[in-house]
gemmi code that builds the backbone of each chain (N, CA, C; Angstrom):
import gemmi

chains = {
    "A": [
        ("UNK", (115.591, 141.582, 100.650), (116.722, 140.858, 100.284), (117.524, 141.961, 99.313)),
        ("UNK", (118.597, 142.198, 99.805), (119.503, 143.108, 99.009), (121.022, 142.462, 98.878)),
        ("UNK", (121.018, 141.239, 99.182), (122.374, 140.625, 99.018), (122.986, 140.487, 97.724)),
        ("UNK", (123.939, 140.053, 97.330), (124.597, 139.905, 95.967), (124.248, 138.718, 95.283)),
        ("UNK", (123.015, 138.095, 95.706), (122.666, 136.749, 95.087), (121.286, 136.633, 94.791)),
        ("UNK", (120.846, 135.782, 94.005), (119.463, 135.400, 93.657), (118.703, 134.598, 94.645)),
        ("UNK", (117.734, 135.112, 95.211), (116.705, 134.253, 96.209), (115.832, 133.050, 95.362)),
        ("UNK", (116.068, 131.769, 95.645), (115.403, 130.749, 95.102), (114.502, 129.978, 96.176)),
        ("UNK", (113.689, 129.444, 95.529), (112.733, 128.355, 96.168), (111.462, 129.299, 96.885)),
        ("UNK", (110.996, 128.878, 97.845), (109.428, 129.292, 98.220), (109.884, 130.779, 98.889)),
        ("UNK", (109.298, 131.798, 98.698), (109.540, 132.956, 99.328), (108.834, 133.020, 100.668)),
        ("UNK", (107.982, 132.263, 100.963), (107.086, 132.021, 101.939), (107.476, 131.042, 102.919)),
        ("UNK", (108.705, 130.522, 102.972), (109.146, 129.310, 103.741), (109.418, 129.756, 105.054)),
        ("UNK", (109.181, 129.034, 106.086), (109.235, 129.302, 107.471), (110.689, 129.865, 107.895)),
        ("UNK", (110.661, 130.867, 108.581), (111.900, 131.451, 109.173), (111.501, 132.113, 110.562)),
        ("UNK", (112.546, 132.284, 111.345), (112.392, 132.774, 112.556), (112.945, 134.330, 112.410)),
        ("UNK", (112.059, 135.304, 112.888), (112.379, 136.709, 112.919), (112.205, 137.168, 114.192)),
        ("UNK", (113.334, 138.107, 114.856), (113.190, 138.772, 116.003), (112.673, 137.869, 117.209)),
        ("UNK", (112.994, 136.725, 117.162), (112.715, 135.652, 118.168), (111.326, 135.039, 118.037)),
        ("UNK", (110.738, 135.377, 116.995), (109.551, 134.717, 116.609), (109.460, 133.730, 115.488)),
        ("UNK", (109.025, 132.639, 115.505), (109.214, 131.806, 114.305), (107.661, 131.349, 113.974)),
        ("UNK", (107.449, 131.609, 112.589), (106.284, 131.652, 112.005), (105.920, 130.071, 111.779)),
        ("UNK", (104.862, 129.709, 111.996), (104.397, 128.178, 111.654), (103.115, 128.346, 110.776)),
        ("UNK", (103.402, 127.608, 109.668), (102.384, 127.551, 108.686), (101.100, 126.743, 109.355)),
        ("UNK", (99.858, 127.331, 109.077), (98.955, 126.758, 109.561), (98.284, 127.019, 110.888)),
        ("UNK", (98.994, 128.017, 111.542), (98.871, 128.240, 113.015), (98.058, 129.484, 112.986)),
        ("UNK", (98.062, 130.263, 111.934), (97.158, 131.554, 111.929), (95.743, 131.592, 112.316)),
        ("UNK", (95.044, 130.348, 111.819), (93.918, 130.406, 112.141), (93.436, 130.606, 113.515)),
        ("UNK", (94.017, 130.045, 114.317), (93.722, 129.793, 115.730), (94.491, 130.707, 116.638)),
        ("UNK", (95.485, 131.496, 116.075), (96.342, 132.534, 116.601), (95.678, 133.855, 116.551)),
        ("UNK", (96.266, 134.801, 117.059), (95.970, 136.041, 117.192), (96.275, 136.651, 115.839)),
        ("UNK", (95.842, 137.626, 115.346), (95.785, 138.221, 113.934), (97.223, 138.417, 113.609)),
        ("UNK", (98.035, 138.752, 114.457), (99.494, 139.170, 114.149), (100.512, 138.468, 114.861)),
        ("UNK", (100.361, 137.237, 115.265), (101.541, 136.787, 116.154), (101.286, 135.024, 115.800)),
        ("UNK", (101.316, 134.513, 114.600), (101.208, 133.008, 114.663), (102.905, 132.631, 114.834)),
        ("UNK", (103.269, 132.102, 116.142), (104.579, 132.107, 115.944), (105.027, 131.081, 117.339)),
        ("UNK", (106.222, 130.755, 117.179), (106.716, 130.053, 118.416), (108.228, 130.432, 118.352)),
        ("UNK", (108.943, 130.399, 119.679), (110.196, 130.774, 119.622), (111.126, 129.569, 119.496)),
    ],
    "B": [
        ("UNK", (136.246, 120.018, 86.516), (135.706, 120.985, 87.280), (135.167, 120.391, 88.763)),
        ("UNK", (135.522, 121.240, 89.820), (135.087, 120.659, 91.054), (133.719, 120.838, 91.570)),
        ("UNK", (133.106, 119.755, 92.024), (131.822, 119.667, 92.322), (131.607, 120.312, 93.770)),
        ("UNK", (132.643, 120.740, 94.398), (132.580, 121.236, 95.867), (131.684, 122.506, 95.813)),
        ("UNK", (130.703, 122.584, 96.632), (129.917, 124.002, 96.494), (129.934, 124.485, 98.201)),
        ("UNK", (130.253, 125.529, 98.245), (130.272, 126.570, 99.361), (129.078, 127.022, 99.647)),
        ("UNK", (128.636, 126.529, 101.088), (127.312, 127.058, 101.474), (127.583, 127.734, 102.842)),
        ("UNK", (127.270, 129.181, 102.745), (127.230, 129.632, 104.024), (125.819, 129.812, 104.668)),
        ("UNK", (125.633, 129.425, 105.968), (124.455, 129.552, 106.789), (124.540, 130.436, 107.928)),
        ("UNK", (123.602, 131.138, 107.821), (123.114, 132.054, 109.013), (122.090, 131.563, 109.734)),
        ("UNK", (122.273, 131.230, 111.096), (121.451, 130.733, 112.008), (121.709, 130.988, 113.281)),
        ("UNK", (120.715, 130.425, 114.316), (120.768, 130.578, 115.678), (120.626, 129.220, 116.318)),
        ("UNK", (121.302, 128.805, 117.352), (120.912, 127.576, 117.918), (119.828, 127.626, 118.688)),
        ("UNK", (119.091, 129.063, 118.801), (117.840, 129.004, 119.755), (116.714, 129.208, 118.842)),
        ("UNK", (116.829, 128.649, 117.522), (115.981, 128.753, 116.465), (115.384, 127.631, 116.086)),
        ("UNK", (114.150, 127.452, 116.219), (113.505, 125.870, 116.080), (113.752, 125.457, 114.601)),
        ("UNK", (113.448, 126.558, 113.728), (113.346, 126.417, 112.204), (114.741, 125.919, 111.781)),
        ("UNK", (115.792, 126.504, 112.175), (117.234, 126.286, 111.971), (117.427, 124.753, 112.127)),
        ("UNK", (117.026, 124.143, 113.025), (117.252, 122.709, 113.358), (116.449, 121.713, 112.260)),
        ("UNK", (115.291, 122.139, 112.011), (114.488, 121.589, 111.083), (115.116, 121.746, 109.754)),
        ("UNK", (115.606, 123.058, 109.489), (116.226, 123.143, 108.196), (117.656, 122.570, 107.899)),
        ("UNK", (118.102, 122.265, 109.083), (119.349, 121.743, 108.980), (119.227, 120.180, 108.684)),
        ("UNK", (118.211, 119.484, 109.114), (117.718, 118.049, 108.768), (117.340, 118.137, 107.389)),
        ("UNK", (116.713, 119.083, 106.664), (116.120, 119.104, 105.356), (117.477, 119.304, 104.511)),
        ("UNK", (118.203, 120.108, 104.944), (119.503, 120.460, 104.142), (120.253, 119.232, 103.896)),
        ("UNK", (120.444, 118.552, 105.295), (121.255, 117.213, 105.134), (120.601, 116.202, 104.239)),
        ("UNK", (119.360, 116.153, 104.264), (118.857, 115.376, 103.214), (119.178, 115.651, 101.644)),
        ("UNK", (119.149, 116.824, 101.595), (119.774, 117.378, 100.124), (121.056, 117.152, 100.018)),
        ("UNK", (121.908, 117.230, 100.734), (123.177, 117.024, 100.650), (123.483, 115.350, 100.317)),
        ("UNK", (122.691, 114.536, 101.148), (122.750, 113.293, 100.960), (122.479, 112.877, 99.576)),
        ("UNK", (121.523, 113.602, 98.757), (121.037, 113.391, 97.399), (122.094, 113.946, 96.366)),
        ("UNK", (122.647, 114.997, 96.780), (123.343, 115.731, 95.809), (124.569, 115.010, 95.395)),
        ("UNK", (125.143, 114.895, 93.902), (126.083, 114.201, 93.623), (127.523, 115.139, 93.553)),
        ("UNK", (127.806, 115.557, 94.625), (129.053, 116.483, 94.828), (129.319, 116.665, 96.135)),
        ("UNK", (130.291, 117.351, 96.525), (130.743, 117.798, 97.543), (130.051, 119.140, 98.176)),
        ("UNK", (129.939, 119.090, 99.568), (129.469, 120.579, 100.154), (130.151, 120.933, 101.342)),
        ("UNK", (130.631, 122.162, 101.275), (131.369, 122.786, 102.403), (130.420, 123.572, 102.990)),
        ("UNK", (130.090, 123.663, 104.495), (129.073, 124.374, 104.953), (129.775, 125.089, 105.794)),
        ("UNK", (129.564, 126.565, 106.150), (130.133, 127.420, 107.047), (129.057, 128.081, 107.704)),
        ("UNK", (128.926, 127.961, 109.151), (127.829, 128.564, 109.854), (128.413, 129.817, 110.312)),
        ("UNK", (127.324, 130.856, 110.180), (127.601, 132.367, 110.619), (126.374, 132.627, 111.900)),
        ("UNK", (126.910, 133.568, 112.542), (126.157, 133.981, 113.609), (124.887, 134.733, 113.447)),
        ("UNK", (123.846, 134.417, 113.927), (122.663, 135.237, 113.906), (121.965, 135.191, 115.283)),
        ("UNK", (122.042, 136.181, 116.100), (121.119, 136.174, 117.254), (119.721, 136.506, 117.029)),
        ("UNK", (119.078, 135.613, 117.178), (117.763, 135.517, 116.683), (116.786, 136.698, 117.729)),
        ("UNK", (117.232, 136.612, 119.207), (116.718, 137.513, 120.128), (117.592, 137.820, 120.937)),
        ("UNK", (118.637, 138.793, 120.691), (119.422, 139.163, 121.314), (119.158, 139.869, 122.779)),
        ("UNK", (118.125, 140.484, 122.807), (117.465, 140.878, 124.147), (117.076, 140.027, 125.112)),
        ("UNK", (117.270, 138.683, 124.829), (116.779, 137.456, 125.756), (117.922, 137.656, 127.058)),
        ("UNK", (117.166, 137.632, 128.117), (117.935, 137.717, 129.385), (118.798, 136.216, 129.644)),
        ("UNK", (119.772, 136.515, 130.302), (120.501, 135.222, 130.816), (119.840, 134.806, 131.919)),
        ("UNK", (119.531, 133.232, 131.758), (118.958, 132.588, 132.964), (117.341, 133.209, 133.291)),
        ("UNK", (116.701, 133.073, 132.071), (115.338, 133.593, 132.149), (114.673, 132.310, 132.855)),
        ("UNK", (113.941, 132.697, 134.151), (113.416, 131.510, 134.684), (112.195, 130.898, 134.459)),
        ("UNK", (111.286, 131.514, 133.531), (109.951, 131.225, 133.288), (110.025, 129.956, 132.221)),
        ("UNK", (108.990, 129.486, 131.732), (109.012, 128.575, 130.687), (109.117, 129.022, 129.362)),
        ("UNK", (109.347, 128.303, 128.223), (109.412, 128.849, 126.951), (108.001, 129.587, 126.421)),
        ("UNK", (106.982, 128.891, 126.963), (105.660, 129.496, 126.567), (105.605, 130.914, 127.384)),
        ("UNK", (105.984, 130.887, 128.635), (105.976, 132.138, 129.407), (106.492, 133.355, 128.683)),
        ("UNK", (108.010, 132.957, 128.178), (108.681, 133.826, 127.597), (108.186, 134.455, 126.453)),
        ("UNK", (107.680, 133.523, 125.560), (107.027, 134.030, 124.349), (105.899, 135.061, 124.570)),
        ("UNK", (104.981, 134.529, 125.665), (103.775, 135.403, 125.962), (104.297, 136.705, 126.572)),
        ("UNK", (105.188, 136.566, 127.524), (105.581, 138.019, 127.962), (106.356, 138.845, 127.025)),
        ("UNK", (107.457, 138.252, 126.314), (108.228, 139.158, 125.564), (107.652, 139.228, 123.998)),
        ("UNK", (106.792, 138.387, 123.533), (106.427, 138.607, 122.373), (104.796, 139.266, 122.125)),
        ("UNK", (104.239, 139.363, 123.490), (102.954, 139.744, 123.524), (101.993, 139.042, 122.781)),
        ("UNK", (101.766, 137.603, 123.450), (100.735, 136.777, 122.876), (100.230, 136.067, 124.149)),
        ("UNK", (98.967, 135.434, 124.212), (98.528, 134.803, 125.137), (99.188, 133.529, 125.543)),
        ("UNK", (99.489, 133.181, 126.729), (100.339, 132.087, 127.162), (99.717, 130.752, 126.521)),
        ("UNK", (98.519, 130.672, 126.435), (97.735, 129.268, 125.916), (98.110, 129.434, 124.215)),
        ("UNK", (98.182, 130.599, 123.655), (98.695, 130.362, 122.125), (99.720, 130.104, 122.111)),
        ("UNK", (100.910, 130.593, 123.068), (102.217, 130.163, 122.817), (102.441, 128.820, 122.858)),
        ("UNK", (101.733, 128.214, 123.929), (101.769, 126.646, 124.135), (101.235, 126.029, 123.001)),
        ("UNK", (100.269, 126.749, 122.363), (99.750, 125.981, 120.963), (100.655, 125.865, 119.954)),
        ("UNK", (101.416, 127.178, 119.898), (102.618, 127.261, 118.795), (103.716, 126.337, 118.990)),
        ("UNK", (104.016, 126.095, 120.412), (105.232, 125.224, 120.528), (104.820, 123.778, 120.426)),
        ("UNK", (103.663, 123.519, 120.721), (102.998, 121.965, 120.447), (102.961, 121.980, 118.878)),
        ("UNK", (102.683, 122.932, 118.223), (102.720, 122.492, 116.555), (104.215, 122.514, 116.185)),
        ("UNK", (105.266, 123.249, 116.676), (106.524, 123.375, 116.255), (107.003, 121.858, 116.573)),
        ("UNK", (106.488, 121.317, 117.784), (107.216, 119.987, 118.209), (106.807, 118.824, 117.308)),
        ("UNK", (105.578, 118.887, 116.883), (105.049, 117.996, 116.027), (105.774, 118.152, 114.469)),
        ("UNK", (105.917, 119.606, 114.184), (106.710, 119.714, 112.957), (107.900, 118.883, 112.848)),
        ("UNK", (108.722, 119.419, 114.012), (110.057, 118.710, 114.300), (110.082, 117.403, 114.240)),
        ("UNK", (109.143, 116.854, 114.893), (109.092, 115.137, 114.924), (108.890, 114.608, 113.483)),
        ("UNK", (108.569, 115.355, 112.534), (108.361, 115.015, 111.218), (109.647, 114.841, 110.588)),
        ("UNK", (110.784, 115.554, 111.327), (112.172, 115.483, 110.823), (112.862, 114.758, 111.661)),
        ("UNK", (112.318, 113.970, 112.545), (113.175, 113.083, 113.482), (113.570, 113.642, 114.686)),
        ("UNK", (113.282, 114.900, 114.943), (113.664, 115.657, 116.066), (112.780, 115.568, 117.167)),
        ("UNK", (113.388, 115.356, 118.433), (112.501, 115.256, 119.593), (112.544, 116.522, 120.510)),
        ("UNK", (111.775, 117.579, 119.992), (111.870, 118.735, 120.649), (111.099, 118.750, 122.002)),
        ("UNK", (111.685, 119.269, 123.075), (111.283, 119.260, 124.437), (110.996, 120.648, 125.066)),
        ("UNK", (109.860, 121.490, 124.631), (109.746, 122.909, 125.070), (109.686, 122.598, 126.589)),
        ("UNK", (109.281, 121.750, 126.873), (108.982, 121.768, 128.511), (110.004, 121.744, 129.258)),
        ("UNK", (111.311, 121.277, 129.006), (112.429, 121.261, 129.315), (113.567, 122.273, 128.994)),
        ("UNK", (113.312, 122.985, 128.105), (114.080, 123.813, 127.199), (114.422, 125.026, 128.505)),
        ("UNK", (115.566, 125.336, 128.279), (116.018, 126.692, 129.104), (116.406, 127.599, 128.099)),
        ("UNK", (115.570, 128.619, 128.082), (115.650, 129.744, 127.213), (117.093, 130.361, 127.151)),
        ("UNK", (117.821, 130.673, 126.234), (119.120, 131.247, 126.517), (119.174, 132.244, 125.561)),
        ("UNK", (120.217, 133.190, 126.203), (120.872, 134.231, 125.290), (121.959, 133.642, 124.570)),
        ("UNK", (122.025, 133.719, 123.339), (123.007, 132.794, 122.514), (124.333, 133.566, 121.956)),
        ("UNK", (124.610, 134.683, 122.604), (125.895, 135.331, 122.308), (127.049, 134.450, 122.657)),
        ("UNK", (127.224, 133.747, 123.661), (128.328, 132.765, 124.080), (128.290, 131.683, 123.180)),
        ("UNK", (127.308, 130.985, 123.087), (127.133, 129.985, 122.171), (127.660, 130.163, 120.724)),
        ("UNK", (127.459, 131.338, 120.128), (127.965, 131.940, 118.975), (129.531, 131.893, 119.062)),
        ("UNK", (130.177, 132.492, 120.359), (131.415, 132.558, 120.258), (131.938, 131.067, 120.183)),
        ("UNK", (131.423, 130.278, 120.980), (131.920, 128.796, 121.118), (131.961, 128.192, 119.626)),
        ("UNK", (130.938, 128.546, 118.727), (130.977, 127.997, 117.308), (132.069, 128.558, 116.590)),
        ("UNK", (132.227, 129.695, 116.768), (133.602, 130.367, 116.042), (134.965, 129.696, 116.500)),
        ("UNK", (134.829, 129.486, 117.644), (136.088, 128.740, 118.561), (136.073, 127.457, 117.793)),
        ("UNK", (134.944, 126.594, 117.603), (135.053, 125.502, 116.993), (135.507, 125.473, 115.429)),
        ("UNK", (135.053, 126.428, 114.811), (135.369, 126.654, 113.467), (136.780, 126.736, 113.191)),
        ("UNK", (137.459, 127.429, 114.190), (138.684, 127.796, 113.971), (139.628, 126.395, 114.289)),
        ("UNK", (139.058, 125.431, 114.902), (139.514, 124.180, 115.073), (138.964, 123.217, 114.468)),
        ("UNK", (138.291, 123.311, 113.335), (137.892, 122.384, 112.444), (136.592, 121.482, 112.840)),
        ("UNK", (135.727, 122.013, 113.948), (134.885, 121.252, 114.300), (133.542, 121.881, 114.426)),
        ("UNK", (133.282, 122.865, 113.772), (132.229, 123.644, 113.917), (130.883, 122.898, 113.538)),
        ("UNK", (130.789, 121.937, 112.558), (129.580, 121.248, 112.247), (129.303, 120.310, 113.431)),
        ("UNK", (130.424, 119.854, 114.147), (130.168, 118.979, 115.119), (129.556, 119.532, 115.965)),
        ("UNK", (129.938, 120.873, 116.698), (129.520, 121.651, 117.847), (127.922, 122.229, 117.458)),
        ("UNK", (127.900, 122.552, 116.211), (126.673, 123.087, 115.926), (125.344, 122.068, 116.126)),
        ("UNK", (125.806, 120.652, 115.755), (124.647, 119.976, 115.888), (124.593, 119.447, 117.338)),
        ("UNK", (125.796, 119.331, 118.021), (125.390, 119.078, 119.397), (124.815, 120.162, 120.281)),
        ("UNK", (125.027, 121.629, 119.982), (124.322, 122.611, 120.657), (122.875, 122.563, 120.170)),
        ("UNK", (122.508, 122.276, 119.037), (121.153, 122.404, 118.920), (120.261, 121.270, 119.522)),
        ("UNK", (121.098, 120.087, 119.567), (120.395, 118.892, 120.202), (120.253, 119.131, 121.696)),
        ("UNK", (121.302, 119.813, 122.178), (121.299, 120.015, 123.741), (120.291, 121.097, 124.221)),
        ("UNK", (120.177, 122.004, 123.230), (119.196, 123.123, 123.407), (117.695, 122.682, 123.355)),
        ("UNK", (117.274, 122.165, 122.205), (115.841, 121.659, 121.618), (115.549, 120.312, 122.474)),
        ("UNK", (116.329, 119.470, 122.566), (116.041, 117.956, 122.811), (116.316, 117.699, 124.290)),
        ("UNK", (117.355, 118.396, 124.905), (117.860, 117.894, 126.068), (117.916, 118.748, 127.155)),
        ("UNK", (117.320, 120.069, 127.013), (117.002, 120.777, 128.084), (118.403, 121.427, 128.780)),
        ("UNK", (119.262, 121.446, 128.057), (120.726, 121.963, 128.747), (120.779, 123.697, 128.620)),
        ("UNK", (121.367, 124.118, 129.564), (121.304, 125.598, 129.801), (122.485, 126.219, 129.065)),
        ("UNK", (122.424, 126.652, 128.030), (123.399, 127.152, 127.102), (123.861, 128.658, 127.327)),
        ("UNK", (123.336, 129.120, 128.421), (123.571, 130.329, 128.647), (125.099, 130.765, 129.343)),
        ("UNK", (125.648, 129.829, 129.753), (126.873, 129.683, 130.420), (128.100, 129.055, 129.747)),
        ("UNK", (129.204, 129.715, 130.132), (130.446, 129.260, 129.335), (130.736, 127.697, 129.836)),
        ("UNK", (130.446, 127.402, 131.153), (130.730, 126.076, 131.616), (130.259, 124.956, 130.903)),
        ("UNK", (128.777, 125.095, 130.618), (128.021, 124.242, 130.008), (128.339, 124.086, 128.475)),
        ("UNK", (128.546, 125.277, 127.981), (129.218, 125.125, 126.439), (130.239, 124.526, 126.503)),
        ("UNK", (131.390, 124.566, 127.384), (132.392, 124.134, 127.283), (132.562, 122.284, 127.551)),
        ("UNK", (131.575, 122.156, 128.276), (131.184, 120.723, 128.367), (131.086, 120.250, 127.113)),
        ("UNK", (130.009, 120.839, 126.558), (129.430, 120.142, 125.242), (130.425, 120.225, 124.220)),
        ("UNK", (131.345, 121.370, 124.150), (132.467, 121.417, 123.296), (133.463, 120.364, 123.195)),
        ("UNK", (133.603, 119.915, 124.510), (134.599, 119.082, 124.970), (134.126, 117.679, 124.303)),
        ("UNK", (132.629, 117.346, 124.580), (131.933, 116.155, 124.013), (132.636, 115.831, 122.433)),
        ("UNK", (132.551, 117.076, 121.799), (132.804, 116.835, 120.285), (134.019, 117.078, 119.972)),
        ("UNK", (135.251, 116.882, 120.872), (136.401, 116.734, 120.695), (137.209, 118.111, 120.800)),
        ("UNK", (136.740, 119.228, 121.526), (137.460, 120.331, 121.633), (138.017, 120.397, 123.034)),
        ("UNK", (138.829, 121.287, 123.110), (139.766, 121.356, 124.470), (138.943, 122.441, 125.372)),
        ("UNK", (138.393, 121.624, 126.494), (137.475, 122.352, 127.303), (138.084, 123.552, 127.993)),
        ("UNK", (139.238, 123.683, 128.397), (139.916, 124.901, 129.100), (140.306, 126.078, 127.885)),
        ("UNK", (140.541, 125.445, 126.694), (140.810, 126.423, 125.480), (139.262, 127.062, 125.261)),
        ("UNK", (138.375, 126.657, 125.413), (137.096, 127.090, 124.944), (136.676, 127.882, 126.264)),
        ("UNK", (136.889, 127.507, 127.459), (136.503, 128.562, 128.352), (137.461, 129.772, 128.424)),
        ("UNK", (138.602, 129.730, 128.195), (139.570, 130.780, 127.938), (139.150, 131.831, 126.993)),
        ("UNK", (138.570, 131.272, 125.858), (138.154, 132.047, 124.629), (136.931, 132.835, 125.055)),
        ("UNK", (136.178, 131.905, 125.592), (134.776, 132.657, 126.042), (134.940, 133.767, 127.150)),
        ("UNK", (135.822, 133.419, 128.043), (136.233, 134.492, 129.061), (136.851, 135.758, 128.578)),
        ("UNK", (137.752, 135.691, 127.533), (138.402, 136.679, 126.846), (137.404, 137.184, 125.841)),
        ("UNK", (136.497, 136.830, 125.390), (135.741, 137.196, 124.153), (136.480, 137.392, 122.858)),
        ("UNK", (137.245, 136.218, 122.617), (138.093, 136.322, 121.570), (137.326, 135.911, 120.374)),
        ("UNK", (136.279, 135.565, 120.225), (135.569, 135.565, 119.132), (134.359, 136.484, 118.846)),
        ("UNK", (134.068, 137.427, 119.863), (133.135, 138.190, 119.954), (133.114, 139.286, 118.762)),
        ("UNK", (134.263, 139.563, 118.388), (134.353, 140.367, 117.073), (133.676, 139.654, 115.635)),
        ("UNK", (134.213, 138.285, 115.860), (133.838, 137.464, 114.638), (132.411, 137.295, 114.530)),
        ("UNK", (131.702, 137.293, 115.651), (130.158, 136.984, 115.734), (129.556, 138.454, 115.365)),
        ("UNK", (130.130, 139.537, 115.870), (129.646, 140.757, 115.298), (129.779, 140.777, 113.790)),
        ("UNK", (130.949, 140.474, 113.307), (130.978, 140.653, 111.784), (130.057, 139.789, 111.038)),
        ("UNK", (129.798, 138.690, 111.551), (128.704, 137.867, 111.057), (127.450, 138.570, 110.840)),
        ("UNK", (127.093, 139.121, 112.148), (125.730, 139.800, 112.161), (125.747, 141.126, 111.354)),
        ("UNK", (126.875, 142.054, 111.279), (126.997, 143.021, 110.422), (126.739, 142.623, 108.891)),
        ("UNK", (127.562, 141.305, 108.455), (127.340, 140.921, 107.203), (125.842, 140.743, 106.804)),
        ("UNK", (125.014, 139.701, 107.865), (123.675, 139.626, 107.722), (122.778, 140.694, 107.329)),
        ("UNK", (123.166, 141.968, 108.036), (122.498, 143.332, 107.867), (122.790, 143.794, 106.460)),
        ("UNK", (124.047, 143.764, 106.079), (124.354, 144.225, 104.760), (123.746, 143.522, 103.753)),
        ("UNK", (123.496, 142.111, 103.814), (122.908, 141.378, 103.014), (121.514, 141.532, 102.784)),
        ("UNK", (120.914, 141.978, 104.042), (119.368, 142.032, 104.170), (118.727, 141.169, 104.663)),
        ("UNK", (119.412, 140.077, 105.393), (119.148, 139.005, 106.005), (118.177, 139.343, 107.363)),
        ("UNK", (116.823, 139.002, 107.386), (116.039, 139.261, 108.559), (115.403, 138.294, 109.218)),
        ("UNK", (115.676, 137.073, 108.523), (115.109, 135.991, 109.373), (116.073, 134.765, 109.005)),
        ("UNK", (116.018, 133.577, 109.844), (116.843, 132.454, 109.726), (116.099, 131.252, 109.797)),
        ("UNK", (116.507, 130.288, 109.377), (117.881, 129.978, 108.636), (117.951, 130.796, 107.415)),
        ("UNK", (119.007, 130.917, 106.671), (119.273, 131.565, 105.568), (120.737, 130.867, 105.022)),
        ("UNK", (120.561, 130.479, 103.570), (121.388, 129.770, 103.182), (122.123, 130.465, 102.091)),
        ("UNK", (123.284, 130.541, 101.716), (123.890, 131.198, 100.461), (124.792, 130.363, 99.760)),
        ("UNK", (124.394, 129.864, 98.555), (125.075, 128.831, 97.822), (126.014, 129.494, 96.871)),
        ("UNK", (127.447, 129.263, 97.290), (128.391, 129.830, 96.273), (128.545, 131.237, 96.212)),
        ("UNK", (127.915, 131.909, 96.890), (127.823, 133.494, 96.954), (126.935, 134.019, 95.901)),
        ("UNK", (126.093, 133.070, 95.218), (125.324, 133.502, 94.162), (123.782, 133.143, 94.212)),
        ("UNK", (123.529, 132.112, 94.845), (122.106, 131.909, 95.145), (121.919, 131.949, 96.667)),
        ("UNK", (120.626, 132.148, 96.964), (120.339, 132.303, 98.297), (118.756, 131.544, 98.540)),
        ("UNK", (118.806, 130.661, 99.780), (117.407, 130.028, 100.110), (117.128, 130.783, 101.571)),
        ("UNK", (115.962, 130.952, 101.367), (115.683, 131.694, 103.108), (114.587, 130.693, 103.562)),
        ("UNK", (114.815, 130.205, 104.809), (113.917, 129.412, 105.469), (114.179, 127.811, 105.421)),
        ("UNK", (113.565, 127.227, 106.136), (113.632, 125.605, 106.320), (112.773, 125.076, 105.183)),
        ("UNK", (113.204, 125.240, 103.959), (112.658, 124.703, 102.784), (112.792, 123.300, 102.644)),
        ("UNK", (112.079, 122.699, 101.784), (112.314, 121.129, 101.293), (113.330, 120.925, 100.816)),
        ("UNK", (113.943, 119.561, 101.047), (115.240, 119.106, 100.463), (115.216, 119.334, 98.805)),
        ("UNK", (114.172, 119.124, 98.198), (113.936, 119.450, 96.772), (114.793, 120.728, 96.311)),
        ("UNK", (114.347, 122.043, 97.201), (114.821, 123.330, 96.800), (116.296, 123.272, 97.187)),
        ("UNK", (116.772, 122.653, 98.138), (118.131, 122.750, 98.454), (119.030, 122.010, 97.205)),
        ("UNK", (118.496, 120.739, 97.083), (119.068, 120.025, 96.033), (119.129, 120.821, 94.633)),
        ("UNK", (118.123, 121.409, 94.342), (118.036, 122.522, 92.954), (119.129, 123.283, 93.028)),
        ("UNK", (119.194, 124.028, 94.237), (120.208, 125.337, 94.330), (121.628, 124.640, 94.193)),
        ("UNK", (121.994, 123.377, 94.613), (123.043, 122.952, 94.774), (123.527, 122.461, 93.394)),
        ("UNK", (122.594, 121.909, 92.691), (122.872, 121.295, 91.323), (122.913, 122.566, 90.454)),
        ("UNK", (122.204, 123.696, 90.518), (122.143, 124.910, 89.559), (123.561, 125.578, 89.782)),
        ("UNK", (124.139, 125.591, 90.902), (125.257, 126.271, 91.094), (126.562, 125.294, 90.442)),
        ("UNK", (126.436, 124.189, 90.463), (127.626, 123.500, 89.698), (127.374, 123.442, 88.408)),
        ("UNK", (126.125, 123.501, 87.881), (125.869, 123.608, 86.389), (126.306, 124.802, 85.798)),
        ("UNK", (125.929, 125.941, 86.598), (126.268, 127.198, 86.116), (127.846, 127.511, 86.176)),
        ("UNK", (128.435, 126.848, 87.080), (129.909, 126.957, 87.495), (130.665, 126.396, 86.003)),
        ("UNK", (129.955, 125.316, 85.783), (130.553, 124.394, 84.635), (130.244, 125.172, 83.228)),
        ("UNK", (129.223, 125.846, 82.995), (128.941, 126.586, 81.836), (129.867, 127.929, 81.800)),
        ("UNK", (130.256, 128.371, 82.894), (131.005, 129.406, 82.791), (132.601, 129.214, 82.940)),
        ("UNK", (132.819, 127.898, 83.019), (134.396, 127.502, 83.257), (135.050, 127.526, 81.660)),
    ],
}
model = gemmi.Model(1)
for chain_id, residues in chains.items():
    chain = gemmi.Chain(chain_id)
    for i, (resn, *xyz) in enumerate(residues, 1):
        res = gemmi.Residue()
        res.name, res.seqid = resn, gemmi.SeqId(i, " ")
        for name, pos in zip(("N", "CA", "C"), xyz):
            atom = gemmi.Atom()
            atom.name, atom.element = name, gemmi.Element(name[0])
            atom.pos, atom.b_iso = gemmi.Position(*pos), 0.0
            res.add_atom(atom)
        chain.add_residue(res)
    model.add_chain(chain)
structure = gemmi.Structure()
structure.add_model(model)
structure.setup_entities()
């Protein structure tokens, strides 16, 4: 984050990046690098 | 001192966390003792998405993101459950995957006419809950008309690409700010929240902006 502001809250909160959306708790049963939904 | 807090939100209508985040943010606004002004900015989550992709959402994920179809289906089921916890009825079975560049232009048209929030909500519901095809101008114009916009004017602006420059400007600003994922919220240009965080986090950010503005006044 390089914007002119202070980032607050949980740094690991769920976001969507490049068409892939992380889902907390999905990692265990997912492949090692793609815990996601679009 | 004014308690109006400006919040700039980068998001995409094809972003499931953005709709969930919107609901959580709305809960925070309801709890906040002050006014909030929200402006949505364009962020194409997956600009390489083909128009009128014929497969299912799970197939899109599997093909374009390199994961087994069964895993994609599992992810969508989990996302559906998470969304239901926020009162949202995601229906990935009927979802029609969309390239969202036209939808973002429609949202800029709506902003210019004072109805951006209304159209944002309508497009998210249309996409995630109602299986509407948001790839095309005609469908977007129908939805825009539902929230009070002039259907023909929307169609003309989409055909002319009137707001494409505004969409690209939003995206360039996101890059400049280092925004890599959405939803992303900027409070009064000073505090930022990344992701669909809890209402408590949003309330805290809103209150802190007001407190700090008062301290510096």
